[in-house]
N, C-alpha and C positions, 0 to 999 in steps of 0.2 A: 779788613775791617768792615767793608760794606756787606760782605756775605754774612758775618756774624751778627750784624744789625738787621738784615732783611729777613733771616730765617725765623727769629722769634716773633717779629711782627706778622709775618705770613701765618704763623701757627695760631696766633691770637685771632686773626681775621677769620681763619678757617673755623675755629671753635665758635666765634660769634655767629657766623652764618649758619652753623649746625644748630646752635641753640635757637636761632630765630626761626629756622625752618622746622624744628621738631614738632610743635603743635600743629602745623599745617599737614604734616605727614600723618601724625597720630589721629587727627580728626577724620581722616579717610576711613579708619577702622572703627570710628565711634567716638562720641564725646567722653565716654567712660575712660578711655586711655588718656586723654588730655587732662581729665580730672586727676588721674594718678600722678601725672607730671606736675600739676599744680600743688598737690599735697606734698610731693617730694621736695619742691622748692620751699614750702613752709618748714619742713623738717630740716632742711639745710640751714635755714636761718636759726632755728632752735639749736641745732648742733653747733653752729658758730658761736652762739652766745654761751653755751655750757663749755665750749672749748676754752673760752677765756678763763672761766673759773677753774676747770679741772685740768685742762691741757697746759695753760701758761702758768697759773698760780698754784696748781697742785692742791686745790681744795675740793674734796670729794663732796659733790652736791647731789642728793637724791630727791630733792624737792623742787627741781627746776620748773616742773610743770605748773607750779603755783603762779609764776610770773606770766606764763602763757594764759592762765585762767584770768588774771588781773586785767591784762590788756583786752581779752575777748569780752569780759563782762563790762568793762568800761565803754567800749564801743557799743555793746548791746544796749546799755542804758541810755547812751547819748544818740542812738540812731533808731530807736524803736518806741512805740506808743506807751510803753510800760510806765514810765514816770509820769506822763501826762494823764493816764488813766487812773493812777493810784494816789497822786498827790495834787490837790487843788492848786497849790502854789505854783507848780510847774505848768498846770493847765492855764492859769492866768497869764504867766509870763510868755508861754509859747502856745498861743491858741491853734496854730497850724502844726504843732508837733515839733520835737527837737530833731533837727537834721544837720548833724555836724559835718562840715566839709573835710575832704581828704587832707588838705594842707594843715588843718588844725588837729585832727584826731591822731595822726601818727606821732607828732611830738608829744601830745598829751599822754598817749599809751606808753611811749618810751619813758617819759618823766615819772608817771605814776609807778610803773613796774620798777624803775630804778630806785624810787623811794622805798618800795617794799624790799628790794635787794639790800639796801642799807640797813633797814630794820632787821633783816635776817642776819646780816653779817655782824652788826654791832655786838650782840651777846654771845657770838661764837668765836670771837677772836682768839681766845685761848685754847680752843678745841682743835684737835687734829685727828686725822685718820678715821677710824670706825666711830668715834664719838661725834665728830662733826657730821658724819653721814647719817647717824641716827637723828640728830637734831634737825638737820635739813629735811630728812624724811618726814619727821613729825610736823614741820612747818607746812610742807606740801599738803599733808592730810588735814591739818587745821584749816587751811584755805578752802579745801573742797568741802569740809563739813560745814563751814560758815556759809558758803554758797548754797549748800543744800538746805539750810535751816533758816536763813534770813528772809522767811516769808511770813513770820509771825512773831510778835504782834504787829509789826510794821512790815509790809510786803515790799522789800528792797530788791531781792534777786528772783522772786517768783519761785524759789525753792526748787524741788526736783522737776517741776514742770518746765523750767528753763525760760529763756526769752525768745520770742519769735517776732516775725514781721520786721526783722532788722533790715535797714536800708542797704542797698548795694553801694559800692564805691562809685563815685561820680568823677569823671575826668572831663574837664571843659564842658560841663553841663550834660555829658552823655553817661547815663548809668551803665556800668559794665555788664550788668545782667541782661541787657537788651542787645539783640544781634546788630552787628555793624556791617553795612553793605558798602564795600569799597569800590564797587563797579565790576572789577575783575575777579573778586573773591568776597565771600561772605564769612565774617568771623563771629562764631557763637560766643556766648558769655564766658565759657570756661577758657576759651583761647585768649580773650582779652584780659582775663585775670592772670593768665600764664604770663603775659608780657609785663603786667604790673608787678607780679611777684618776682620775675627775672630782674627787673630794674632795681628793686629793693635789695635782692640778694647780691647783685653785683656791687652795689654801694656798700653792703655789709662786708663783702669779701675785701674790698679796698680798705675799709676801716680797720678790719682785723689784721690785714697785712701791714698797714702802717703802725698799728699798735705793737705787733710782733717785733718790728725792727726799730722801735722807739726805745727811749730810755725807760719808760714805764714797763714795756714788754720785757726788756732784759732784767729789770728789777723783779718782775713776777717770776721769771724763770730761775732767778737766784734764790727766791723764797722757796720755790718748788723743789730745788735741789738740796738746799740746807738752810732752813730758816734762821738757825742760831748764827751761822756764818754770815748770812745776809744782814742780820741785825748788828753783828760785830763790825761790819764794814760801814755802818752808818745809815742803812736803809730804814726808813720809817715803815716797818712791816705792818703796823696797824692800819695806817691810812691806805697802804697799797692793797691790803686785803679787802678793805672796804670798797675801794675803787673797783677791784675785780668783781666783787658781788654786784655792785651797781651797774657796771658796764655790761656784764653778762645778762642781768635782768632786763635791761633796756631792749636787747635783741629779742628776748622772750615776749616782752610787752608789745612790740611792733608786730611780731608774728601773730600774737593773739588777736590784735586788731584786724589784721588781714583775714585770719580764719573766721572771725565772727561775721565780717562782711561777705566773705565767700559762701559760707554755709547758710546765712540768713537766720540761723537758729543756734543758740548755745544752751547747754545744760551741764550740770556738775559731772555727769557721766563721762564727758569728753576729757576730763582732767584727772583721771585716776592715777594711782601709784604705777600701774603698768606703763603709762605713757612716759613717766620720769625714767623708768628703768630702760625703756626702749631708746630714749634719747641719750642716756649714758652709754648704752651699748653701741650706738652709732659712732660716738666719739672714740671709744675705746677700740672697736673693731676697725675703724678707719685708720686710726693712727693718732695718738695723743699729741696734741700740740702742733700738728702738721696740717695746714689748711687743705691741700689737696686730698689728703687722707680722710679728713673730717667730712668733706663734701662727698667723697666716694662712699663712705660709710653711711651717711644720711640717705643718699639716693638708693643705695642697695637695700637697706633695711626698711625704707618706707615703701619701695616699689615691690619688694619680695613678697609680702603677704598677699598683695593683690594678684601678682602673677601666679602665686601658688594656688589660687582659687581654681585655676584651669588644670592643676595636677591633682588637687585633692578630690575634685568631682569624679574623674575616672577611677581613682583608688577606692572611693566610696562604693561605686558601682561594682568593682571587683569583689568587694566583701559583702555584696547583696545588702547594702545599707546598714550593716552591723556597726560600722564606725561613722561617727558624725564628721562631716567635711570640715567643720570649723576646728574640731580637735585634731584632725589630721594635718590641717594647715599650721596650727601651732607647734605640732610635733615636728614637722619638716623645718619650720623656722628655727626651733631649738637645736635640731641636728645640724643645721647649716651654721649656726653660731658656734657650736662646740667644734666642728671641723675647722672653721676658720681660726679659732684660737689655738688649736693644736698644730695647724699648718703654719700660721703666721702669728706667733705670740705677741709680737710688737705691733700688730695691725696689718691691714692689707697694704697700706702705703705709709710706712712709718717715716718719721723725720730722719734725715741722713745723719750718720755718725760723723762728727768733725774730728775725732781723734780716738785712738784706741790705746789701752794700757799695754805696757811692755810685757812680754811673757815672763813667767816667774823665774826661769833660769837666768835670763839676762839681768833681771833686777837684783837677784842674789849675787851675780858676778860683780 
């Protein structure tokens, strides 16, 4: 009994130490590698949110990047001089600028994105499959177009120019963009952001795990397998679908808040349709509905484009510059995704099968 209890805890401690030491090792090779790890954690959070909608409830959402954009722009407006410079009312209320603290802005981002998730879910309750995918795709494009055009006649989002001079996250009075000297080691801003993102991701994983094994999670999976049967068993499929859209959107909103603070700048170009497609690919390639698989898919697909930069460059030189490195990189990513789906059609780390159907000859007997 003691051995079975010690081994899992030792494994978790080992994983924890590896995650804590990862940015310290990566920063030896340059802050660029730590930045890749930071973005991978943000995509893990986005994939966890989409997994609630697609993996648990079975609702195909191709506009998930809209919630990412809502959270990013909300923090951009509340932590940049844009509102003070363009609206006299805000200038009078906040003469020193709007500087929203960390403890307030993350719940605000989650709440606002969750509200947008409910607004998306309400008119789509009777839609399924391809029709639902088309509606959610349109919703994502509508949000992007609004962000791109809400600079006239009233300048709310600054249009295609985006929002700049966004405040960094501040923890206990220390801006994470400033280097932190601990005496024995110096932590740059990207490393400090890594630890903030890691803490939020761990909380998100815990929430998703509890949801998966809760009554609500089992109800979502019943809807995913057969909505008519779930409704016949007394489940309120309408409210459960709305809850899935709202809960998933909250993860996207929090990720957007962190992204906006990390970048210091947001523009509509960061929230294109391709971003939504990549997030869906992370969930599907990793393993629908399986938390370790979703995390693996998000890490691989977010880090792969950056790693392939070092492969596309030499290939471009081999062709004497005839092929663009960016095109080669996209080609390699597409080939990798095709090979993965051919090799592992249920994902790299699919959910374990809890039962198998009897062979046809035994059933006939």
